C-alpha positions in Angstrom: -123.0 -112.7 124.1 -124.2 -115.7 122.1 -124.3 -115.4 118.4 -127.8 -115.7 116.9 -128.6 -118.9 115.0 -129.7 -118.0 111.4 -131.2 -121.4 110.8 -128.7 -122.6 108.2 -126.7 -125.8 108.4 -124.1 -126.1 105.6 -121.8 -128.9 104.6 -118.1 -128.0 104.2 -118.4 -128.1 100.4 -121.5 -125.7 100.5 -119.6 -123.4 102.9 -116.5 -123.2 100.7 -118.5 -122.8 97.5 -120.5 -120.0 99.1 -117.4 -118.1 100.2 -115.9 -118.7 96.7 -119.0 -117.1 95.2 -118.7 -114.1 97.5 -115.1 -113.6 96.4 -116.0 -113.9 92.7 -118.8 -111.3 93.1 -116.5 -108.8 94.8 -115.4 -106.5 91.9 -112.4 -105.3 93.9 -111.0 -108.8 93.9 -111.4 -109.3 90.2 -108.8 -108.0 87.8 -106.7 -106.5 90.6 -102.9 -106.0 90.7 -100.8 -107.2 93.6 -97.2 -106.2 94.2 -94.8 -108.4 96.2 -91.7 -110.7 96.2 -91.8 -114.2 94.6 -91.2 -117.0 97.0 -91.3 -120.8 96.7 -91.6 -120.8 92.9 -92.3 -124.2 91.3 -93.1 -125.2 87.8 -95.3 -128.3 87.5 -94.9 -130.9 84.8 -98.3 -129.8 83.4 -96.9 -126.3 82.8 -98.8 -124.6 85.7 -96.8 -122.3 87.9 -97.2 -122.3 91.7 -95.6 -119.7 93.9 -96.3 -117.1 96.6 -96.1 -113.4 96.7 -95.1 -111.7 100.0 -94.1 -108.5 101.6 -92.9 -107.7 105.1 -96.1 -108.6 106.8 -98.0 -111.2 104.8 -98.0 -113.8 102.1 -100.6 -114.9 99.5 -100.4 -118.1 97.5 -100.7 -117.9 93.7 -101.3 -120.1 90.7 -100.7 -119.3 87.1 -102.2 -121.8 84.6 -100.2 -123.0 81.6 -102.1 -121.0 79.0 -101.2 -117.8 80.8 -97.7 -118.9 81.7 -96.9 -119.3 78.0 -97.1 -115.5 77.6 -94.1 -115.0 79.9 -90.8 -114.1 78.3 -88.9 -115.7 81.3 -90.0 -117.5 84.4 -89.9 -115.6 87.7 -87.3 -116.4 90.3 -87.5 -116.5 94.1 -86.7 -113.0 95.5 -87.8 -111.1 92.5 -90.3 -108.2 93.0 -93.2 -108.6 90.7 -96.7 -107.2 90.0 -99.2 -109.9 89.5 -102.5 -109.3 87.8 -105.4 -111.7 88.4 -108.4 -112.5 90.5 -108.9 -113.8 94.0 -110.9 -117.0 94.5 -111.2 -119.9 96.9 -110.3 -123.5 96.0 -113.3 -125.3 97.5 -111.6 -128.6 98.0 -109.1 -127.4 100.5 -110.6 -124.1 101.6 -107.5 -122.2 100.6 -107.9 -118.8 99.0 -105.4 -117.9 96.4 -104.6 -115.4 93.6 -105.2 -116.8 90.1 -102.6 -114.9 88.1 -103.2 -114.1 84.4 -100.3 -111.8 83.9 -97.0 -111.2 85.7 -94.7 -108.2 85.4 -91.1 -108.3 86.8 -90.8 -105.1 88.8 -87.2 -105.7 89.8 -85.1 -107.9 92.0 -86.0 -108.5 95.6 -83.7 -107.6 98.5 -82.7 -111.2 99.1 -82.0 -111.8 95.4 -80.0 -108.6 95.2 -77.9 -109.7 98.2 -77.4 -113.1 96.5 -76.1 -111.5 93.3 -73.8 -109.1 95.2 -72.3 -111.9 97.2 -71.9 -114.1 94.2 -70.1 -111.4 92.3 -67.8 -110.6 95.2 -66.8 -114.2 95.8 -66.3 -114.8 92.1 -63.9 -111.9 92.0 -62.0 -113.5 94.9 -61.6 -116.7 92.8 -63.8 -119.0 95.0 -65.6 -120.3 91.9 -62.6 -120.9 89.6 -62.7 -124.2 87.7 -59.0 -124.7 88.3 -59.7 -125.2 92.0 -62.3 -127.9 91.4 -61.3 -131.4 92.7 -62.3 -134.6 90.9 -64.5 -137.1 92.8 -62.9 -140.4 93.8 -63.8 -143.4 91.7 -64.3 -145.6 94.7 -64.6 -143.8 98.0 -64.1 -145.7 101.2 -66.5 -143.4 103.0 -69.1 -140.8 102.0 -69.5 -137.9 104.4 -72.9 -136.1 104.6 -73.6 -132.7 106.1 -77.3 -132.1 106.4 -80.2 -132.3 108.8 -80.6 -135.7 110.5 -84.4 -135.6 110.5 -85.2 -134.5 106.9 -85.9 -136.6 103.9 -82.5 -135.8 102.4 -80.5 -138.2 104.5 -83.0 -140.9 103.8 -82.9 -140.4 100.1 -79.1 -140.4 100.1 -78.8 -143.5 102.2 -81.4 -145.3 100.1 -79.6 -144.6 96.8 -76.2 -145.4 98.3 -77.3 -148.8 99.7 -78.9 -149.6 96.4 -75.8 -148.8 94.4 -73.1 -150.1 96.8 -74.6 -152.0 99.8 -71.5 -151.9 101.9 -70.6 -148.3 101.4 -69.6 -146.5 104.6 -71.5 -143.2 105.3 -70.7 -140.6 108.0 -73.4 -138.0 108.9 -72.5 -134.7 110.5 -75.9 -133.4 111.7 -76.6 -129.7 111.2 -79.5 -127.3 111.0 -80.1 -126.3 107.4 -82.4 -123.4 107.9 -82.8 -120.5 110.3 -80.5 -118.3 112.4 -77.0 -119.8 113.0 -77.5 -122.6 110.4 -74.8 -121.2 108.1 -72.3 -121.2 110.9 -73.2 -124.8 111.8 -72.8 -125.9 108.1 -69.4 -124.2 107.8 -68.2 -125.7 111.1 -69.3 -129.1 110.0 -67.4 -128.9 106.7 -64.2 -127.8 108.5 -64.5 -130.6 111.1 -65.1 -133.3 108.5 -62.1 -132.0 106.6 -60.0 -132.1 109.8 -61.1 -135.6 110.6 -60.2 -136.9 107.2 -62.5 -139.9 107.5 -64.5 -139.3 104.3 -63.2 -139.3 100.8 -66.1 -137.1 99.5 -68.7 -134.8 101.1 -72.3 -134.3 100.2 -73.5 -130.9 101.6 -77.2 -130.1 101.1 -80.9 -130.0 102.0 -84.3 -130.3 100.3 -86.0 -127.7 98.3 -87.6 -124.5 99.5 -87.9 -120.8 99.0 -85.0 -118.4 98.7 -85.3 -117.7 102.4 -85.3 -121.4 103.2 -82.1 -122.0 101.3 -80.4 -118.8 102.5 -78.0 -120.6 104.9 -76.2 -122.0 101.8 -75.9 -118.4 100.4 -73.6 -117.2 103.2 -70.0 -116.4 102.6 -68.9 -118.6 105.6 -70.3 -121.7 103.9 -68.7 -120.8 100.6 -65.2 -120.2 102.1 -65.5 -123.5 104.1 -66.2 -125.3 100.9 -63.4 -123.6 99.1 -60.9 -124.4 101.8 -61.9 -128.0 102.2 -59.4 -130.6 100.9 -62.1 -133.2 100.5 -64.1 -133.0 97.2 -67.6 -131.6 97.9 -70.8 -132.2 96.0 -73.5 -129.5 96.6 -77.0 -130.8 96.7 -79.2 -127.9 97.7 -82.9 -127.8 96.8 -84.3 -129.0 93.5 -83.0 -128.9 90.0 -84.1 -125.3 89.5 -82.6 -124.0 92.8 -79.1 -122.4 92.7 -77.1 -121.3 95.7 -73.7 -119.8 96.4 -72.7 -123.2 97.7 -73.4 -124.7 94.3 -70.8 -122.4 92.7 -68.2 -122.9 95.3 -68.5 -126.8 95.4 -66.4 -129.1 93.3 -69.6 -130.4 91.7 -73.3 -129.5 91.8 -76.0 -132.1 91.9 -79.6 -131.2 91.0 -81.0 -133.2 93.9 -79.6 -135.0 97.0 -80.5 -138.4 95.3 -78.5 -137.3 92.3 -75.6 -136.4 94.6 -75.6 -139.9 96.0 -75.5 -141.4 92.5 -72.5 -139.1 91.6 -70.6 -140.1 94.7 -71.4 -143.8 95.1 -70.4 -146.1 92.2 -72.5 -149.1 91.2 -71.0 -152.2 92.7 -72.3 -154.5 90.0 -71.0 -152.2 87.2 -67.5 -152.0 88.9 -67.5 -155.8 89.3 -68.4 -156.2 85.6 -65.7 -153.8 84.6 -63.1 -155.6 86.6 -64.1 -158.9 85.0 -63.9 -157.4 81.5 -60.5 -155.8 82.3 -59.3 -159.2 83.6 -60.4 -161.0 80.5 -58.9 -158.3 78.3 -55.6 -158.5 80.2 -55.6 -162.3 80.0 -56.2 -162.1 76.2 -53.4 -159.6 75.8 -51.0 -161.9 77.7 -52.0 -165.0 75.8 -51.7 -163.1 72.5 -48.3 -161.8 73.4 -47.1 -165.3 74.4 -48.4 -166.8 71.2 -46.6 -164.1 69.2 -43.3 -164.7 71.1 -43.7 -168.5 70.5 -44.2 -167.9 66.8 -41.2 -165.6 66.8 -39.0 -168.1 68.5 -40.1 -170.9 66.1 -39.2 -168.6 63.2 -35.7 -168.1 64.7 -35.4 -171.8 65.1 -36.2 -172.5 61.5 -34.0 -169.6 60.2 -30.7 -170.4 58.3 -28.7 -168.8 61.1 -29.9 -171.6 63.4 -30.0 -174.5 60.9 -26.4 -174.0 59.7 -24.8 -174.7 63.1 -27.1 -177.7 63.3 -25.9 -179.0 59.9 -22.3 -178.3 60.9 -22.7 -180.3 64.1 -24.2 -183.2 62.1 -21.1 -183.2 59.8 -18.8 -183.1 62.7 -20.7 -185.9 64.4 -20.4 -188.0 61.2 -16.7 -187.2 60.9 -16.2 -188.2 64.6 -18.0 -191.4 64.0 -15.7 -192.2 61.0 -12.6 -191.4 63.1 -13.9 -193.6 65.9 -14.3 -196.5 63.5 -10.9 -195.9 62.0 -9.4 -195.8 65.5 -11.1 -199.0 66.4 -9.8 -200.7 63.3 -6.3 -199.5 63.8 -6.4 -200.5 67.5 -7.7 -203.9 66.6 -4.8 -204.4 64.0 -2.3 -203.2 66.6 -3.6 -205.4 69.2 -3.6 -208.4 66.9 0.0 -207.7 66.0 1.0 -207.3 69.6 -0.8 -210.5 70.5 1.1 -212.4 67.8 4.5 -211.0 69.0 3.6 -211.8 72.5 2.8 -215.4 71.5 6.1 -215.6 69.7 8.0 -214.2 72.7 6.2 -216.6 74.9 7.2 -219.5 72.7 10.8 -218.4 72.8 10.7 -218.0 76.6 9.1 -221.5 76.8 12.1 -222.9 74.8 14.5 -221.1 77.0 12.9 -222.1 80.3 15.2 -224.1 82.8 12.7 -226.9 82.9 13.0 -227.5 79.1 16.8 -227.4 79.5 16.8 -229.9 82.3 14.5 -232.2 80.3 17.2 -232.2 77.6 19.8 -233.7 80.2 21.3 -230.6 81.5 21.8 -229.8 85.3 22.0 -226.6 87.4 24.2 -225.9 90.4 22.5 -223.9 93.1 24.8 -222.2 95.6 23.7 -220.6 98.9 23.8 -217.1 97.2 22.1 -218.3 94.0 22.5 -220.3 90.8 26.1 -220.6 89.4 26.3 -219.1 86.0 30.0 -219.9 85.3 32.8 -222.2 86.5 34.4 -219.2 88.2 31.7 -219.1 90.8 32.6 -222.5 92.1 35.3 -223.3 94.7 36.6 -226.5 96.3 34.8 -227.6 99.4 31.8 -225.6 98.5 28.5 -227.2 99.3 25.9 -226.9 96.6 22.6 -228.4 95.3 22.6 -230.1 92.0 19.3 -229.9 90.2 18.6 -232.3 87.3 15.6 -233.8 85.6 13.6 -235.7 88.1 15.1 -234.2 91.3 18.1 -232.7 93.1 21.1 -233.9 95.1 23.4 -232.3 97.8 27.0 -232.2 96.7 30.4 -231.0 97.8 32.8 -229.7 95.2 36.3 -231.3 95.5 38.0 -229.8 92.5 37.3 -227.0 90.0 38.8 -227.2 86.4 38.4 -224.2 84.2 38.8 -224.4 80.4 42.2 -223.5 78.9 
């Protein structure tokens, strides 16, 4: 059956504005109260609040403008059961109908939030959140491990920040599901596998923001225990700054966003390089200053009386040695001159007593075969001898020997 044409042709804007007018004129939809559980709560920088209210079968989007939000004693949290009072209308620009909330009453905690608090209390009692168990992050990791979805914006944000801060930083991704059935088991298994491999010096475990249901994989006990047992320091980066999960309390450090986690784990290369240069200059200055102080100390020792006295003593001994040397030289010269004079006298006497001088005075010598005759007793008749006189010698034969007396 074909629908009858009523003859109207409307633009999209006219259609949305007409529907919005119908909703505004419906008295049931003005000033009504709606009970449900808060989900996907966000507070805009303008002060407006955006969230959804849901039950087991449906969900309605809500907005609470700043002037109404100022009346709240505390902001709602995901999972809380509330009663919202306001009016239903349609936002013409996107055709989305929503509840414009003017007042909000917190009816109690939703089922998910109740489970969250119960698990948090139980794990805290077991010591999984104790500060003494927290491990410090390495100053300069060789590799940063990442446990998150390989397709989400989180891995891109972390990689971008890491490359900007330290271009050559090694990163190792363990891809997991971060939402839905079985996601918690995957995350826990990934943490244990990364810990077993030991390739990363620090782990970033996280995902982007979302409702309490979206983040629930990080509120499971299995994930909290895997984080607690891990020997590698873990930074939890789940959701946005206002989102808290069990993983945040179990981790060694919580980062408000994945990008902030990358900044916490990856140092700035330029800053480290500058710090090394400053430390090198400071060390060089300390060494030079210490050497200068030691030189000054040595110079003081050198000028001290304890060092100048031996030097003066050595100078006196050197002067005394020089005097003794001069005295010895003078004495030796005198002795040598005396010995030289005595030698000349002895030489003169020897010259006077030499056989040649005796022969020149007319004397003669008798040379026997066995040597020169020194006395008449050495001569015998018929002995052949050589008679040596001035000017030559002659061969003689002794005929007769006559001794004195």
